[in-house]
C-alpha positions in Angstrom: 63.4 -6.7 63.9 67.0 -7.0 64.9 67.8 -7.5 68.5 70.2 -5.2 70.2 72.3 -6.6 73.0 73.5 -4.6 76.1 77.0 -4.1 74.7 75.6 -2.6 71.4 73.1 -0.4 73.3 76.0 1.0 75.5 78.0 1.7 72.4 75.1 3.6 70.8 74.5 5.6 73.9 78.2 6.6 74.2 78.4 7.7 70.5 75.1 9.6 70.9 76.4 11.3 74.0 79.6 12.4 72.2 77.9 13.5 69.0 74.7 15.2 70.5 75.9 16.3 73.9 74.5 15.8 77.3 71.9 18.7 77.0 70.1 17.5 73.9 70.4 13.7 74.6 67.1 13.3 76.7 65.0 15.0 74.0 66.6 13.0 71.3 66.0 9.8 73.2 62.3 10.7 73.6 62.0 11.3 69.9 63.8 8.1 69.0 61.4 6.2 71.4 58.4 7.8 69.8 59.5 6.9 66.3 60.4 3.4 67.3 56.9 3.0 68.8 55.3 4.3 65.6 57.4 2.0 63.5 56.4 -1.0 65.6 52.7 0.0 65.4 53.0 0.4 61.6 54.7 -3.0 61.2 52.0 -4.6 63.4 49.3 -3.1 61.3 50.9 -4.2 58.0 51.3 -7.7 59.5 47.7 -7.9 60.5 46.5 -6.7 57.1 48.6 -9.4 55.4 47.2 -12.1 57.7 43.7 -10.8 57.0 44.3 -11.0 53.2 45.7 -14.6 53.6 42.7 -15.6 55.5 40.4 -14.0 52.9 42.3 -15.8 50.2 41.9 -19.1 52.1 38.2 -18.4 52.5 37.8 -17.6 48.8 39.5 -20.9 47.9 37.3 -22.8 50.3 34.2 -21.1 48.8 35.4 -22.0 45.3 35.9 -25.7 46.4 32.4 -25.7 48.0 30.9 -24.2 44.9 32.5 -26.8 42.7 31.2 -29.6 45.0 27.8 -28.1 44.9 27.9 -27.9 41.1 29.0 -31.6 40.9 26.1 -32.5 43.3 23.7 -30.5 41.2 24.8 -32.3 38.1 24.5 -35.6 39.8 21.0 -34.7 41.0 19.9 -33.7 37.5 21.3 -36.9 36.1 19.6 -39.0 38.7 16.4 -37.1 38.2 16.6 -37.7 34.4 17.1 -41.4 35.0 14.2 -41.6 37.4 11.9 -39.7 35.0 13.0 -42.1 32.2 12.2 -45.1 34.3 8.8 -43.7 35.3 8.0 -43.0 31.6 8.9 -46.6 30.7 6.7 -47.9 33.5 3.9 -45.6 32.5 4.2 -46.6 28.8 4.1 -50.2 29.9 1.0 -49.7 32.0 -0.7 -47.8 29.2 0.0 -50.6 26.7 -1.1 -53.2 29.2 -4.3 -51.4 29.9 -5.0 -50.9 26.2 -4.4 -54.5 25.4 -6.3 -55.8 28.4 -3.6 -58.3 29.2 -2.7 -58.4 32.9 0.1 -61.0 32.7 3.6 -59.5 32.1 5.3 -60.5 28.9 8.9 -61.4 28.4 11.2 -58.4 28.2 9.1 -56.2 30.5 10.6 -54.7 33.6 8.4 -56.9 35.8 9.6 -60.2 34.2 13.2 -59.0 34.1 13.2 -58.4 37.8 11.7 -61.9 38.4 14.6 -63.5 36.6 17.1 -61.6 38.7 15.4 -62.7 41.9 15.4 -66.3 40.8 19.1 -66.1 40.0 19.8 -64.6 43.4 17.8 -67.4 45.1 19.7 -70.1 43.2 23.0 -68.5 44.0 22.1 -68.4 47.7 21.0 -72.0 47.8 24.3 -73.1 46.1 26.3 -71.1 48.6 24.8 -73.0 51.6 26.7 -76.2 52.8 25.4 -79.5 51.7 22.7 -81.1 53.8 21.8 -77.7 55.3 18.1 -77.2 55.7 16.7 -74.0 56.9 14.5 -74.2 60.0 10.8 -74.0 59.3 9.3 -70.7 60.1 7.0 -70.7 63.1 3.6 -69.3 62.4 2.0 -67.4 65.3 -1.2 -68.8 66.7 -4.2 -66.7 65.9 -5.7 -64.7 68.8 -9.0 -66.2 70.0 -11.9 -63.8 69.8 -15.1 -64.2 71.7 -17.8 -65.7 69.6 -20.8 -63.6 70.6 -21.6 -60.6 72.7 -21.5 -61.8 76.2 -23.4 -59.5 78.5 -22.9 -59.6 82.2 -26.1 -60.1 84.2 -26.8 -58.8 87.6 -28.0 -61.2 90.3 
């Protein structure tokens, strides 16, 4: 709202006194105060409704973003599930074929031998990355715990 300074307020009061007269001025001032109060109350209500709508819009937008993220996660979960199920089917098929053929050694191109090749490559790369002349310390083996040989019974003397 516009702010009214002291000089403007005095000017308004003098004009109202001249136009309305001293008898009706107090009643008119009361009515003007009443309507200004109602106007302020109405403006405050409209302002709060606008703020509520803005907050509701922000919440809707946040909900939409959350729903989109959930949909993306759901798709990722379904994709991962499909990959895991496919891998399990491959392993199951391999085990069924191995059981039918009676051969317990893995053949070239099976998942078991493919992983062994990767592990060997990683071990070679690790050895090459070590400085020359570096020898890893031998691993210490813990000594076995000595168990009593027989049942030793205490005798009373």
